[in-house]
Every structure is written in C-alpha cells, then in structure tokens.
PyMOL CGO cylinders between C-alpha atoms (Angstrom):
from pymol import cmd
from pymol.cgo import CYLINDER

trace = [
    CYLINDER, 190.07, -27.85, -257.25, 190.20, -31.29, -255.73, 0.3, 1, 1, 1, 1, 1, 1,
    CYLINDER, 190.20, -31.29, -255.73, 188.49, -32.01, -252.48, 0.3, 1, 1, 1, 1, 1, 1,
    CYLINDER, 188.49, -32.01, -252.48, 190.38, -33.38, -249.54, 0.3, 1, 1, 1, 1, 1, 1,
    CYLINDER, 190.38, -33.38, -249.54, 188.37, -36.60, -249.78, 0.3, 1, 1, 1, 1, 1, 1,
    CYLINDER, 188.37, -36.60, -249.78, 189.41, -37.22, -253.37, 0.3, 1, 1, 1, 1, 1, 1,
    CYLINDER, 189.41, -37.22, -253.37, 193.04, -36.42, -252.51, 0.3, 1, 1, 1, 1, 1, 1,
    CYLINDER, 193.04, -36.42, -252.51, 192.82, -38.89, -249.64, 0.3, 1, 1, 1, 1, 1, 1,
    CYLINDER, 192.82, -38.89, -249.64, 191.39, -41.54, -251.99, 0.3, 1, 1, 1, 1, 1, 1,
    CYLINDER, 191.39, -41.54, -251.99, 194.24, -41.01, -254.46, 0.3, 1, 1, 1, 1, 1, 1,
    CYLINDER, 194.24, -41.01, -254.46, 196.82, -41.43, -251.70, 0.3, 1, 1, 1, 1, 1, 1,
    CYLINDER, 196.82, -41.43, -251.70, 195.10, -44.61, -250.49, 0.3, 1, 1, 1, 1, 1, 1,
    CYLINDER, 195.10, -44.61, -250.49, 195.04, -46.01, -254.04, 0.3, 1, 1, 1, 1, 1, 1,
    CYLINDER, 195.04, -46.01, -254.04, 198.74, -45.28, -254.49, 0.3, 1, 1, 1, 1, 1, 1,
    CYLINDER, 198.74, -45.28, -254.49, 199.58, -46.88, -251.14, 0.3, 1, 1, 1, 1, 1, 1,
    CYLINDER, 199.58, -46.88, -251.14, 197.58, -49.98, -252.06, 0.3, 1, 1, 1, 1, 1, 1,
    CYLINDER, 197.58, -49.98, -252.06, 199.37, -50.26, -255.41, 0.3, 1, 1, 1, 1, 1, 1,
    CYLINDER, 199.37, -50.26, -255.41, 202.75, -49.94, -253.74, 0.3, 1, 1, 1, 1, 1, 1,
    CYLINDER, 202.75, -49.94, -253.74, 201.86, -52.65, -251.21, 0.3, 1, 1, 1, 1, 1, 1,
    CYLINDER, 201.86, -52.65, -251.21, 200.88, -54.97, -254.07, 0.3, 1, 1, 1, 1, 1, 1,
    CYLINDER, 200.88, -54.97, -254.07, 204.26, -54.59, -255.79, 0.3, 1, 1, 1, 1, 1, 1,
    CYLINDER, 204.26, -54.59, -255.79, 206.90, -57.24, -255.24, 0.3, 1, 1, 1, 1, 1, 1,
    CYLINDER, 206.90, -57.24, -255.24, 210.03, -56.26, -253.32, 0.3, 1, 1, 1, 1, 1, 1,
    CYLINDER, 210.03, -56.26, -253.32, 212.01, -55.99, -256.56, 0.3, 1, 1, 1, 1, 1, 1,
    CYLINDER, 212.01, -55.99, -256.56, 209.35, -53.87, -258.31, 0.3, 1, 1, 1, 1, 1, 1,
    CYLINDER, 209.35, -53.87, -258.31, 209.02, -51.52, -255.33, 0.3, 1, 1, 1, 1, 1, 1,
    CYLINDER, 209.02, -51.52, -255.33, 212.75, -51.12, -254.81, 0.3, 1, 1, 1, 1, 1, 1,
    CYLINDER, 212.75, -51.12, -254.81, 213.43, -50.51, -258.50, 0.3, 1, 1, 1, 1, 1, 1,
    CYLINDER, 213.43, -50.51, -258.50, 210.51, -48.12, -258.87, 0.3, 1, 1, 1, 1, 1, 1,
    CYLINDER, 210.51, -48.12, -258.87, 211.68, -45.90, -256.01, 0.3, 1, 1, 1, 1, 1, 1,
    CYLINDER, 211.68, -45.90, -256.01, 215.33, -46.13, -257.03, 0.3, 1, 1, 1, 1, 1, 1,
    CYLINDER, 215.33, -46.13, -257.03, 214.56, -45.02, -260.59, 0.3, 1, 1, 1, 1, 1, 1,
    CYLINDER, 214.56, -45.02, -260.59, 212.04, -42.32, -259.66, 0.3, 1, 1, 1, 1, 1, 1,
    CYLINDER, 212.04, -42.32, -259.66, 213.62, -40.83, -256.55, 0.3, 1, 1, 1, 1, 1, 1,
    CYLINDER, 213.62, -40.83, -256.55, 217.28, -41.82, -256.54, 0.3, 1, 1, 1, 1, 1, 1,
    CYLINDER, 217.28, -41.82, -256.54, 217.69, -41.53, -260.33, 0.3, 1, 1, 1, 1, 1, 1,
    CYLINDER, 217.69, -41.53, -260.33, 219.58, -44.81, -260.42, 0.3, 1, 1, 1, 1, 1, 1,
    CYLINDER, 219.58, -44.81, -260.42, 220.33, -46.31, -263.81, 0.3, 1, 1, 1, 1, 1, 1,
    CYLINDER, 220.33, -46.31, -263.81, 219.04, -49.69, -264.93, 0.3, 1, 1, 1, 1, 1, 1,
    CYLINDER, 219.04, -49.69, -264.93, 222.61, -50.96, -265.10, 0.3, 1, 1, 1, 1, 1, 1,
    CYLINDER, 222.61, -50.96, -265.10, 223.33, -49.93, -261.51, 0.3, 1, 1, 1, 1, 1, 1,
    CYLINDER, 223.33, -49.93, -261.51, 220.15, -51.59, -260.28, 0.3, 1, 1, 1, 1, 1, 1,
    CYLINDER, 220.15, -51.59, -260.28, 220.83, -54.77, -262.25, 0.3, 1, 1, 1, 1, 1, 1,
    CYLINDER, 220.83, -54.77, -262.25, 224.26, -55.05, -260.61, 0.3, 1, 1, 1, 1, 1, 1,
    CYLINDER, 224.26, -55.05, -260.61, 222.87, -54.22, -257.18, 0.3, 1, 1, 1, 1, 1, 1,
    CYLINDER, 222.87, -54.22, -257.18, 220.11, -56.84, -257.37, 0.3, 1, 1, 1, 1, 1, 1,
    CYLINDER, 220.11, -56.84, -257.37, 222.05, -59.45, -259.31, 0.3, 1, 1, 1, 1, 1, 1,
    CYLINDER, 222.05, -59.45, -259.31, 219.61, -59.55, -262.22, 0.3, 1, 1, 1, 1, 1, 1,
    CYLINDER, 219.61, -59.55, -262.22, 219.77, -58.59, -265.88, 0.3, 1, 1, 1, 1, 1, 1,
    CYLINDER, 219.77, -58.59, -265.88, 218.97, -55.13, -267.20, 0.3, 1, 1, 1, 1, 1, 1,
    CYLINDER, 218.97, -55.13, -267.20, 215.97, -56.66, -268.93, 0.3, 1, 1, 1, 1, 1, 1,
    CYLINDER, 215.97, -56.66, -268.93, 214.65, -57.90, -265.56, 0.3, 1, 1, 1, 1, 1, 1,
    CYLINDER, 214.65, -57.90, -265.56, 215.06, -54.39, -264.14, 0.3, 1, 1, 1, 1, 1, 1,
    CYLINDER, 215.06, -54.39, -264.14, 213.15, -52.91, -267.08, 0.3, 1, 1, 1, 1, 1, 1,
    CYLINDER, 213.15, -52.91, -267.08, 210.37, -55.47, -266.67, 0.3, 1, 1, 1, 1, 1, 1,
    CYLINDER, 210.37, -55.47, -266.67, 210.12, -54.84, -262.93, 0.3, 1, 1, 1, 1, 1, 1,
    CYLINDER, 210.12, -54.84, -262.93, 209.91, -51.08, -263.51, 0.3, 1, 1, 1, 1, 1, 1,
    CYLINDER, 209.91, -51.08, -263.51, 207.26, -51.52, -266.21, 0.3, 1, 1, 1, 1, 1, 1,
    CYLINDER, 207.26, -51.52, -266.21, 205.22, -53.80, -263.94, 0.3, 1, 1, 1, 1, 1, 1,
    CYLINDER, 205.22, -53.80, -263.94, 205.43, -51.28, -261.12, 0.3, 1, 1, 1, 1, 1, 1,
    CYLINDER, 205.43, -51.28, -261.12, 204.24, -48.47, -263.41, 0.3, 1, 1, 1, 1, 1, 1,
    CYLINDER, 204.24, -48.47, -263.41, 201.40, -50.66, -264.67, 0.3, 1, 1, 1, 1, 1, 1,
    CYLINDER, 201.40, -50.66, -264.67, 200.23, -51.47, -261.13, 0.3, 1, 1, 1, 1, 1, 1,
    CYLINDER, 200.23, -51.47, -261.13, 200.31, -47.80, -260.19, 0.3, 1, 1, 1, 1, 1, 1,
    CYLINDER, 200.31, -47.80, -260.19, 198.49, -46.73, -263.35, 0.3, 1, 1, 1, 1, 1, 1,
    CYLINDER, 198.49, -46.73, -263.35, 195.73, -49.29, -262.89, 0.3, 1, 1, 1, 1, 1, 1,
    CYLINDER, 195.73, -49.29, -262.89, 195.32, -48.34, -259.23, 0.3, 1, 1, 1, 1, 1, 1,
    CYLINDER, 195.32, -48.34, -259.23, 195.16, -44.62, -259.92, 0.3, 1, 1, 1, 1, 1, 1,
    CYLINDER, 195.16, -44.62, -259.92, 192.99, -44.85, -263.04, 0.3, 1, 1, 1, 1, 1, 1,
    CYLINDER, 192.99, -44.85, -263.04, 190.89, -48.03, -262.87, 0.3, 1, 1, 1, 1, 1, 1,
    CYLINDER, 190.89, -48.03, -262.87, 189.58, -47.40, -266.40, 0.3, 1, 1, 1, 1, 1, 1,
    CYLINDER, 189.58, -47.40, -266.40, 192.91, -46.29, -267.88, 0.3, 1, 1, 1, 1, 1, 1,
    CYLINDER, 192.91, -46.29, -267.88, 192.24, -47.95, -271.24, 0.3, 1, 1, 1, 1, 1, 1,
    CYLINDER, 192.24, -47.95, -271.24, 189.41, -45.49, -271.92, 0.3, 1, 1, 1, 1, 1, 1,
    CYLINDER, 189.41, -45.49, -271.92, 191.96, -42.71, -272.25, 0.3, 1, 1, 1, 1, 1, 1,
    CYLINDER, 191.96, -42.71, -272.25, 192.93, -44.18, -275.63, 0.3, 1, 1, 1, 1, 1, 1,
    CYLINDER, 192.93, -44.18, -275.63, 189.39, -44.57, -276.93, 0.3, 1, 1, 1, 1, 1, 1,
    CYLINDER, 189.39, -44.57, -276.93, 188.91, -40.99, -278.02, 0.3, 1, 1, 1, 1, 1, 1,
]
cmd.load_cgo(trace, "trace")
C-alpha cells in the first residue's frame, strides 16, 4: 500500500513533467491519451507532419517517464 505522502510526490512529479512539456507536446499527449485522437488528425489540426506529432508524443512520454522514475534506465539492467 502506498502512503499518502508518496502518492502526493508522484502527483507533484507528474505535474512538474507536464509543465516542462512544450505546448505541442502537452496538447498532443493529452489528445492521444484522453481524446484518442489519431496522429493524422493531430497533424492536420496543428499544421505539422505526422512525424512531428509522433516525435512530440515520444518526447512527452520521455519527460513523464524520467519525472516519474528518475532512474528509469535501471529497469533494463536486470
């Protein structure tokens, strides 16, 4: 069971990661995760290529992963 303090810390880390994302990364991240928008729809909406949308989504996931698990690379060491 997780303590309230550790839950609070996880929320704060996620908020910090979201604040560090660019507008495009944040908008694409939430559109893909919560609105289930396709990359093609988002590319048209933002006036960028599908590749740019994929890169922005990948960067957003990376920022969130690093914020939530500061030593994320150690997962792969075992």
